[in-house]
N, CA, C and O atoms as CSV, one atom per row, in Angstrom:
chain,resi,resn,atom,element,x,y,z
A,1,MET,N,N,1.861,13.680,16.568
A,1,MET,CA,C,2.220,12.373,16.318
A,1,MET,C,C,1.114,11.274,16.306
A,1,MET,O,O,1.068,10.301,15.553
A,2,LYS,N,N,0.272,11.604,17.244
A,2,LYS,CA,C,-0.722,10.624,17.600
A,2,LYS,C,C,-1.649,10.191,16.206
A,2,LYS,O,O,-1.990,9.043,15.923
A,3,ASP,N,N,-1.925,11.311,15.499
A,3,ASP,CA,C,-2.615,11.090,14.387
A,3,ASP,C,C,-1.776,10.284,13.131
A,3,ASP,O,O,-2.301,9.562,12.283
A,4,GLN,N,N,-0.577,10.555,13.234
A,4,GLN,CA,C,0.280,9.836,12.417
A,4,GLN,C,C,0.582,8.137,12.686
A,4,GLN,O,O,1.007,7.309,11.880
A,5,ASP,N,N,0.211,7.968,14.073
A,5,ASP,CA,C,0.016,6.314,14.731
A,5,ASP,C,C,-0.939,5.798,14.165
A,5,ASP,O,O,-0.823,4.752,13.526
A,6,VAL,N,N,-2.407,6.644,14.343
A,6,VAL,CA,C,-3.785,6.290,13.924
A,6,VAL,C,C,-3.598,6.020,12.570
A,6,VAL,O,O,-4.006,4.897,12.273
A,7,MET,N,N,-3.066,6.730,11.532
A,7,MET,CA,C,-2.994,6.611,10.200
A,7,MET,C,C,-2.176,5.385,9.792
A,7,MET,O,O,-2.618,4.644,8.913
A,8,LYS,N,N,-0.988,5.130,10.394
A,8,LYS,CA,C,-0.234,4.024,10.261
A,8,LYS,C,C,-1.074,2.560,10.421
A,8,LYS,O,O,-0.953,1.537,9.747
A,9,GLU,N,N,-1.918,2.828,11.500
A,9,GLU,CA,C,-2.615,1.593,11.901
A,9,GLU,C,C,-3.691,1.177,10.684
A,9,GLU,O,O,-3.799,0.114,10.073
A,10,GLN,N,N,-4.474,2.475,10.565
A,10,GLN,CA,C,-5.377,2.283,9.439
A,10,GLN,C,C,-4.679,1.809,7.736
A,10,GLN,O,O,-5.281,1.255,6.816
A,11,VAL,N,N,-3.546,2.169,7.775
A,11,VAL,CA,C,-2.752,1.791,6.300
A,11,VAL,C,C,-2.460,0.498,6.373
A,11,VAL,O,O,-2.494,-0.193,5.355
A,12,GLU,N,N,-2.131,-0.014,7.578
A,12,GLU,CA,C,-1.538,-1.605,7.903
A,12,GLU,C,C,-2.759,-2.331,7.794
A,12,GLU,O,O,-2.583,-3.433,7.274
A,13,ALA,N,N,-3.965,-2.078,8.116
A,13,ALA,CA,C,-5.113,-2.812,7.998
A,13,ALA,C,C,-5.662,-2.644,6.753
A,13,ALA,O,O,-6.433,-3.567,6.489
A,14,VAL,N,N,-5.557,-1.777,5.840
A,14,VAL,CA,C,-6.063,-1.911,4.664
A,14,VAL,C,C,-4.813,-2.807,3.899
A,14,VAL,O,O,-5.207,-3.697,3.146
A,15,ILE,N,N,-3.428,-2.638,4.036
A,15,ILE,CA,C,-2.521,-3.501,3.482
A,15,ILE,C,C,-2.771,-5.081,3.832
A,15,ILE,O,O,-2.459,-5.962,3.031
A,16,ALA,N,N,-3.326,-5.341,5.025
A,16,ALA,CA,C,-3.546,-6.764,5.427
A,16,ALA,C,C,-4.833,-7.018,4.519
A,16,ALA,O,O,-4.889,-8.181,4.119
A,17,GLU,N,N,-5.675,-6.357,4.185
A,17,GLU,CA,C,-6.595,-6.613,3.414
A,17,GLU,C,C,-6.078,-7.244,1.820
A,17,GLU,O,O,-6.452,-8.309,1.327
A,18,ILE,N,N,-5.297,-6.430,1.322
A,18,ILE,CA,C,-4.918,-6.478,-0.052
A,18,ILE,C,C,-3.913,-7.762,0.064
A,18,ILE,O,O,-4.014,-8.699,-0.727
A,19,ARG,N,N,-3.123,-7.742,0.908
A,19,ARG,CA,C,-2.030,-8.890,0.928
A,19,ARG,C,C,-2.394,-10.115,0.529
A,19,ARG,O,O,-1.639,-10.667,-0.271
A,20,PRO,N,N,-3.343,-10.677,0.875
A,20,PRO,CA,C,-3.674,-12.174,0.376
A,20,PRO,C,C,-3.907,-12.179,-1.296
A,20,PRO,O,O,-3.674,-13.113,-2.063
A,21,LEU,N,N,-4.378,-11.002,-1.582
A,21,LEU,CA,C,-4.634,-10.946,-3.285
A,21,LEU,C,C,-3.161,-11.042,-3.979
A,21,LEU,O,O,-3.003,-11.833,-4.909
A,22,LEU,N,N,-2.090,-10.231,-3.518
A,22,LEU,CA,C,-0.915,-10.138,-3.989
A,22,LEU,C,C,-0.089,-11.463,-3.586
A,22,LEU,O,O,0.764,-11.818,-4.399
A,23,GLN,N,N,-0.233,-12.141,-2.551
A,23,GLN,CA,C,0.263,-13.350,-2.298
A,23,GLN,C,C,-0.154,-14.606,-3.142
A,23,GLN,O,O,0.544,-15.558,-3.491
A,24,GLY,N,N,-1.416,-14.360,-3.365
A,24,GLY,CA,C,-1.907,-15.357,-4.379
A,24,GLY,C,C,-1.213,-15.390,-5.863
A,24,GLY,O,O,-1.275,-16.327,-6.658
A,25,ASP,N,N,-0.619,-14.287,-6.022
A,25,ASP,CA,C,0.197,-14.394,-7.417
A,25,ASP,C,C,1.613,-14.084,-7.176
A,25,ASP,O,O,2.377,-13.402,-7.859
A,26,GLY,N,N,1.850,-14.818,-5.892
A,26,GLY,CA,C,3.309,-15.118,-5.625
A,26,GLY,C,C,4.127,-13.618,-5.184
A,26,GLY,O,O,5.354,-13.553,-5.251
A,27,GLY,N,N,3.496,-12.740,-4.844
A,27,GLY,CA,C,3.974,-11.208,-4.344
A,27,GLY,C,C,3.794,-10.953,-2.942
A,27,GLY,O,O,3.322,-11.839,-2.230
A,28,ASP,N,N,4.095,-9.923,-2.506
A,28,ASP,CA,C,3.591,-9.106,-1.373
A,28,ASP,C,C,3.894,-7.658,-1.279
A,28,ASP,O,O,4.484,-6.990,-2.128
A,29,ILE,N,N,3.374,-7.212,-0.034
A,29,ILE,CA,C,3.588,-5.581,-0.194
A,29,ILE,C,C,4.206,-5.360,1.407
A,29,ILE,O,O,4.113,-6.270,2.231
A,30,GLU,N,N,4.746,-4.242,1.687
A,30,GLU,CA,C,5.467,-3.941,2.718
A,30,GLU,C,C,5.350,-2.493,3.044
A,30,GLU,O,O,5.936,-1.815,2.200
A,31,LEU,N,N,4.767,-1.767,4.022
A,31,LEU,CA,C,4.562,-0.470,4.333
A,31,LEU,C,C,5.920,-0.136,4.597
A,31,LEU,O,O,6.508,-0.711,5.513
A,32,VAL,N,N,6.521,0.777,3.862
A,32,VAL,CA,C,7.944,1.483,4.227
A,32,VAL,C,C,8.009,2.614,5.351
A,32,VAL,O,O,8.656,2.668,6.397
A,33,ALA,N,N,7.040,3.561,4.715
A,33,ALA,CA,C,6.865,4.821,5.514
A,33,ALA,C,C,5.586,5.565,5.067
A,33,ALA,O,O,5.094,5.249,3.983
A,34,ILE,N,N,4.891,6.727,5.971
A,34,ILE,CA,C,4.264,7.583,5.608
A,34,ILE,C,C,4.694,8.718,5.780
A,34,ILE,O,O,5.224,8.957,6.865
A,35,GLU,N,N,4.609,9.719,4.820
A,35,GLU,CA,C,5.104,11.281,4.907
A,35,GLU,C,C,3.884,11.958,4.578
A,35,GLU,O,O,3.265,11.725,3.539
A,36,GLY,N,N,3.522,12.806,5.457
A,36,GLY,CA,C,2.453,13.069,5.164
A,36,GLY,C,C,1.402,12.534,4.429
A,36,GLY,O,O,1.020,11.487,4.950
A,37,GLY,N,N,0.778,12.832,3.423
A,37,GLY,CA,C,-0.298,12.048,2.670
A,37,GLY,C,C,0.256,10.987,1.744
A,37,GLY,O,O,-0.550,10.313,1.104
A,38,VAL,N,N,1.562,10.772,1.610
A,38,VAL,CA,C,2.124,9.632,0.923
A,38,VAL,C,C,2.690,8.623,1.464
A,38,VAL,O,O,3.722,8.711,2.129
A,39,VAL,N,N,2.069,7.559,1.234
A,39,VAL,CA,C,2.118,6.190,1.713
A,39,VAL,C,C,3.295,5.414,0.683
A,39,VAL,O,O,3.075,5.106,-0.488
A,40,LYS,N,N,4.430,5.211,1.333
A,40,LYS,CA,C,5.482,4.425,0.501
A,40,LYS,C,C,5.482,2.915,0.994
A,40,LYS,O,O,5.526,2.520,2.159
A,41,VAL,N,N,5.431,2.275,-0.006
A,41,VAL,CA,C,5.409,0.630,0.095
A,41,VAL,C,C,6.514,0.190,-0.872
A,41,VAL,O,O,7.021,0.827,-1.795
A,42,LYS,N,N,6.771,-1.083,-0.430
A,42,LYS,CA,C,7.848,-1.930,-1.357
A,42,LYS,C,C,7.140,-2.985,-1.714
A,42,LYS,O,O,6.685,-3.623,-0.766
A,43,LEU,N,N,6.859,-3.442,-2.949
A,43,LEU,CA,C,6.317,-4.709,-3.564
A,43,LEU,C,C,7.745,-5.613,-3.620
A,43,LEU,O,O,8.878,-5.359,-4.027
A,44,ARG,N,N,7.135,-6.751,-3.026
A,44,ARG,CA,C,8.106,-8.031,-2.917
A,44,ARG,C,C,7.790,-9.147,-3.906
A,44,ARG,O,O,6.857,-8.966,-4.689
A,45,GLY,N,N,8.454,-10.237,-3.941
A,45,GLY,CA,C,8.294,-11.443,-4.566
A,45,GLY,C,C,7.982,-11.270,-5.925
A,45,GLY,O,O,8.683,-10.444,-6.510
A,46,ALA,N,N,7.102,-11.841,-6.584
A,46,ALA,CA,C,6.714,-11.681,-7.869
A,46,ALA,C,C,6.233,-10.186,-8.337
A,46,ALA,O,O,6.406,-9.729,-9.466
A,47,CYS,N,N,5.704,-9.631,-7.432
A,47,CYS,CA,C,5.360,-8.242,-7.486
A,47,CYS,C,C,6.397,-7.240,-7.897
A,47,CYS,O,O,6.168,-6.353,-8.720
A,48,ALA,N,N,7.637,-7.431,-7.244
A,48,ALA,CA,C,8.637,-6.553,-7.491
A,48,ALA,C,C,9.021,-6.635,-9.158
A,48,ALA,O,O,9.356,-5.593,-9.721
A,49,GLY,N,N,8.969,-7.708,-9.796
A,49,GLY,CA,C,9.762,-7.396,-10.959
A,49,GLY,C,C,8.484,-7.610,-12.441
A,49,GLY,O,O,8.723,-7.690,-13.645
A,50,CYS,N,N,7.221,-7.647,-11.742
A,50,CYS,CA,C,6.025,-7.808,-12.587
A,50,CYS,C,C,5.602,-6.378,-13.502
A,50,CYS,O,O,5.278,-5.259,-13.103
A,51,PRO,N,N,5.717,-6.796,-14.561
A,51,PRO,CA,C,5.290,-5.321,-15.507
A,51,PRO,C,C,4.029,-4.448,-15.220
A,51,PRO,O,O,3.826,-3.260,-15.472
A,52,GLY,N,N,3.018,-5.651,-14.447
A,52,GLY,CA,C,1.738,-4.962,-13.830
A,52,GLY,C,C,1.827,-4.264,-12.638
A,52,GLY,O,O,0.864,-3.674,-12.148
A,53,ALA,N,N,3.115,-4.306,-12.062
A,53,ALA,CA,C,3.127,-3.652,-10.699
A,53,ALA,C,C,2.741,-2.417,-10.466
A,53,ALA,O,O,2.082,-2.229,-9.443
A,54,GLN,N,N,3.010,-1.430,-11.227
A,54,GLN,CA,C,2.565,-0.151,-11.410
A,54,GLN,C,C,1.046,-0.032,-11.349
A,54,GLN,O,O,0.539,0.774,-10.569
A,55,MET,N,N,0.339,-0.759,-12.099
A,55,MET,CA,C,-1.047,-0.749,-12.194
A,55,MET,C,C,-1.775,-1.295,-11.124
A,55,MET,O,O,-2.818,-0.777,-10.726
A,56,THR,N,N,-1.235,-2.417,-10.583
A,56,THR,CA,C,-1.668,-2.857,-9.162
A,56,THR,C,C,-1.504,-1.821,-8.066
A,56,THR,O,O,-2.337,-1.599,-7.187
A,57,LEU,N,N,-0.481,-1.288,-8.198
A,57,LEU,CA,C,-0.054,-0.409,-7.055
A,57,LEU,C,C,-1.166,0.984,-6.953
A,57,LEU,O,O,-1.694,1.443,-5.941
A,58,LYS,N,N,-1.283,1.408,-8.273
A,58,LYS,CA,C,-2.232,2.670,-8.444
A,58,LYS,C,C,-3.823,2.168,-8.236
A,58,LYS,O,O,-4.613,2.792,-7.527
A,59,MET,N,N,-4.196,0.843,-9.026
A,59,MET,CA,C,-5.558,0.698,-8.873
A,59,MET,C,C,-5.897,-0.035,-7.829
A,59,MET,O,O,-7.027,0.184,-7.392
A,60,ALA,N,N,-5.236,-0.876,-7.272
A,60,ALA,CA,C,-5.611,-1.696,-6.443
A,60,ALA,C,C,-5.116,-0.901,-4.857
A,60,ALA,O,O,-5.885,-0.409,-4.031
A,61,VAL,N,N,-3.992,-0.957,-4.803
A,61,VAL,CA,C,-3.429,-0.544,-3.193
A,61,VAL,C,C,-4.068,0.908,-3.151
A,61,VAL,O,O,-4.965,1.206,-2.362
A,62,GLU,N,N,-3.467,1.866,-4.166
A,62,GLU,CA,C,-3.831,3.268,-4.011
A,62,GLU,C,C,-5.289,3.745,-3.808
A,62,GLU,O,O,-5.640,4.631,-3.028
A,63,ARG,N,N,-6.095,3.013,-4.641
A,63,ARG,CA,C,-7.479,3.284,-4.585
A,63,ARG,C,C,-7.993,2.884,-3.338
A,63,ARG,O,O,-8.588,3.667,-2.598
A,64,ARG,N,N,-7.777,1.618,-3.051
A,64,ARG,CA,C,-8.559,1.089,-1.556
A,64,ARG,C,C,-8.037,2.112,-0.719
A,64,ARG,O,O,-8.930,2.831,-0.269
A,65,LEU,N,N,-6.907,2.409,-0.367
A,65,LEU,CA,C,-6.044,3.411,0.669
A,65,LEU,C,C,-6.934,4.638,0.420
A,65,LEU,O,O,-7.366,5.269,1.385
A,66,LYS,N,N,-7.153,4.911,-0.534
A,66,LYS,CA,C,-7.719,6.627,-0.554
A,66,LYS,C,C,-9.257,6.327,-0.133
A,66,LYS,O,O,-9.822,7.085,0.655
A,67,ALA,N,N,-9.840,5.330,-0.618
A,67,ALA,CA,C,-11.243,5.250,-0.260
A,67,ALA,C,C,-11.474,5.044,1.207
A,67,ALA,O,O,-12.407,5.643,1.743
A,68,LYS,N,N,-10.649,4.196,1.942
A,68,LYS,CA,C,-10.974,4.129,3.555
A,68,LYS,C,C,-10.056,4.888,4.220
A,68,LYS,O,O,-10.187,4.802,5.441
A,69,ILE,N,N,-9.002,5.738,3.783
A,69,ILE,CA,C,-8.551,6.693,4.547
A,69,ILE,C,C,-8.197,8.151,3.751
A,69,ILE,O,O,-7.118,8.432,3.229
A,70,PRO,N,N,-9.241,8.878,3.799
A,70,PRO,CA,C,-9.063,10.248,3.303
A,70,PRO,C,C,-7.685,11.008,3.201
A,70,PRO,O,O,-7.265,11.530,2.168
A,71,GLU,N,N,-7.090,10.995,4.329
A,71,GLU,CA,C,-5.767,11.688,4.401
A,71,GLU,C,C,-4.585,11.207,3.489
A,71,GLU,O,O,-3.520,11.823,3.512
A,72,VAL,N,N,-4.778,10.022,2.621
A,72,VAL,CA,C,-3.891,9.372,1.910
A,72,VAL,C,C,-4.089,10.260,0.493
A,72,VAL,O,O,-5.207,10.491,0.033
A,73,GLU,N,N,-2.841,10.723,-0.131
A,73,GLU,CA,C,-3.087,11.373,-1.146
A,73,GLU,C,C,-2.418,10.645,-2.403
A,73,GLU,O,O,-2.714,11.072,-3.518
A,74,ARG,N,N,-1.587,9.635,-2.294
A,74,ARG,CA,C,-0.845,8.846,-3.110
A,74,ARG,C,C,-0.157,7.697,-2.526
A,74,ARG,O,O,0.062,7.668,-1.315
A,75,VAL,N,N,0.228,6.669,-3.369
A,75,VAL,CA,C,0.912,5.658,-2.931
A,75,VAL,C,C,2.088,5.574,-3.901
A,75,VAL,O,O,2.019,5.711,-5.123
A,76,GLU,N,N,3.106,5.345,-3.220
A,76,GLU,CA,C,4.464,5.321,-4.147
A,76,GLU,C,C,5.276,3.972,-3.690
A,76,GLU,O,O,5.237,3.502,-2.552
A,77,SER,N,N,6.016,3.440,-4.789
A,77,SER,CA,C,6.792,2.276,-4.349
A,77,SER,C,C,8.140,2.662,-4.430
A,77,SER,O,O,8.632,3.233,-5.403
A,78,VAL,N,N,8.806,2.307,-3.277
A,78,VAL,CA,C,10.321,2.599,-3.220
A,78,VAL,C,C,10.929,1.442,-3.155
A,78,VAL,O,O,12.158,1.392,-3.100
């Protein structure tokens, strides 16, 4: 359980780095859950309905999380 807490803190720290970029475009991101190596997030604001949201999720959020936290396998929007 301790490892999961550490991973959650690491994920939150990376999301905090990405958040200003999303907020600059009128959106936001929220960590919903971590299940094994799968990070589940919710895109909010302008990001929620944006056609480029999936690209942002994979190319920005997932790429940065995987680079900084090797245990992250993928990121899913819920």
